[in-house]
N, C-alpha and C positions, 0 to 999 in steps of 0.2 A: 342432740347434745353429745351422745356417745361418739357419733361419727366425727364431729368437730374435734373432739379430744384426740381421736385416732389420727386425723389429718394433721393436727398440731404437733403431735409426737413425731409423725413421719417427716413433717417439714423440718423440725428441729434436728432430727437425726441426719437428714441429707445435707442440711446447711452446716452442721458442726463437724462432719467427718472431713478429715484432710483429703485433699485432692492431689493426685499425681500431676506434676506440672510438665511432664514430657521430657524431663532431663534424664538421659541415660548415663549412669555413672558406671562405666565398665572398668574403672580402675586405671585406665591408661592416662587420663588427665592428671590424676593425683601422682602417678609415677613420673610422668613427664615434668611436672612442676617441682618435684623434689630437686633440691640443689645439692650437688656433691660438695660438701664443705671441706673435705680433705684433699689437698693437692690441686694441681691444675686439672681442669675439667675437659680440656681439648677444645680446639678452636674450629675444626672443620670436619666434615664427613665426605669422603671420596667414594665414588662408585664408578667403576669402569667395566666395559665389556670388550672382549677381544674380537675384532672383526676378522682379521687375518694376522699373520705373524708380525706385520709392521704397523698395522692401523688399529686404533682403539677409539671407542666412543664412550662418553660418560658424562657425569655431572659432579659438581662440588657444591656443598652447602656450608655456609658460615654465617656469622653475625646473627646468632640465634637470640630470640626474645621469648621468654617463657620457659626455657630449659637450657641445658648445655648440650654441646655436640656429643659428648660422651653418653649422656642420658638418652638422647635421641637415638644414637647408635644402638644402645643396649635394649631399649624398649621396642624398637622396630626389628630387633633380632637380625640385624644385617649380617653379623658374622656367620649365622647359620645358612645364609644364601651364597656363601663363597663356593666357587667351583673353578674348573680349569678355564672357563670362558668368561666368568663374571667374578669380580672381586670388590669388596667393600672394606673401608678402613676409616678409623678416626685418627686425626693428626693434630698436633699442637700448632702447626703452621696454618696460616690463612690460605684461602683459595688463590689469592693473587700471587703468593709465593710459589704456587704450582703452575703458573703461567696463565691462569684464567684472567679475564679482563677485570679492570679495577672495580666496576660497579655492576652488580647483578640485580635483576628484578626481585622484588620482595614477594614471597609466596606465603600463604597462610593455610595451615591444616584445619581440619574440622574441629580439632581440639584447641584451636587458638594459638598454636605455636607458629611463630614467624621466623623466617630465615631468608638469606639472600641465596639465589640460585644461579649457578653458572654451568655452562655446558661446553663440551669439546667433542670433536669428531671430524670425519672427512668433509661434512657439509658445512661446518662452522670453523672454529679455530682448532688446529691440530692439538691433540693431547701431548703435552711435553713429557720427556723421559722421567722427569722428577715425579710427576703424577703417577706414571706407570709403575715406577719403583715403589712409591709410597703405598700403593695398593697390593704389592707383593707379586706382581707379574715378573 
C-alpha cells in the first residue's frame, strides 16, 4: 500500500510538471516582430561587396513580412559589418528602383521572417551605380 502511494505521488508529480516544448526564445523573434510605429520604416536592405574598382556583387531584400527592413537591418547588426570591401544599408526605395529585377524569389528565415531576395554581380545582372551609391561606395 505504501509503495502504491509513492508511485501515485511520483506519477502525479511527473504528469503535472510543465514540459519544455523545445521553443528557444533567444529574443530575436520578439525584436524582429516589433514594428516601428514612428516614421517610415525603410523598404529595402542592400548589401554589396567590392570585387574590383569597377565590379560589385551583392543582394537586395525587400517586401518584408513579419518585420520591417529597418528592424531587420538593426537586429542583424549589418551596420557593424561595413568595411572597405563590404557595405550594407537600409533604404526607403525598393530593390527594383536600384535596378534589380521586378520579382525576386521569397526566402524565409528560421524566425519566420519572409522577404524577396534579389542579387547582382558579374555572373548575373550587373549592380547599377544607384545601388553602389546607396551603400556608400
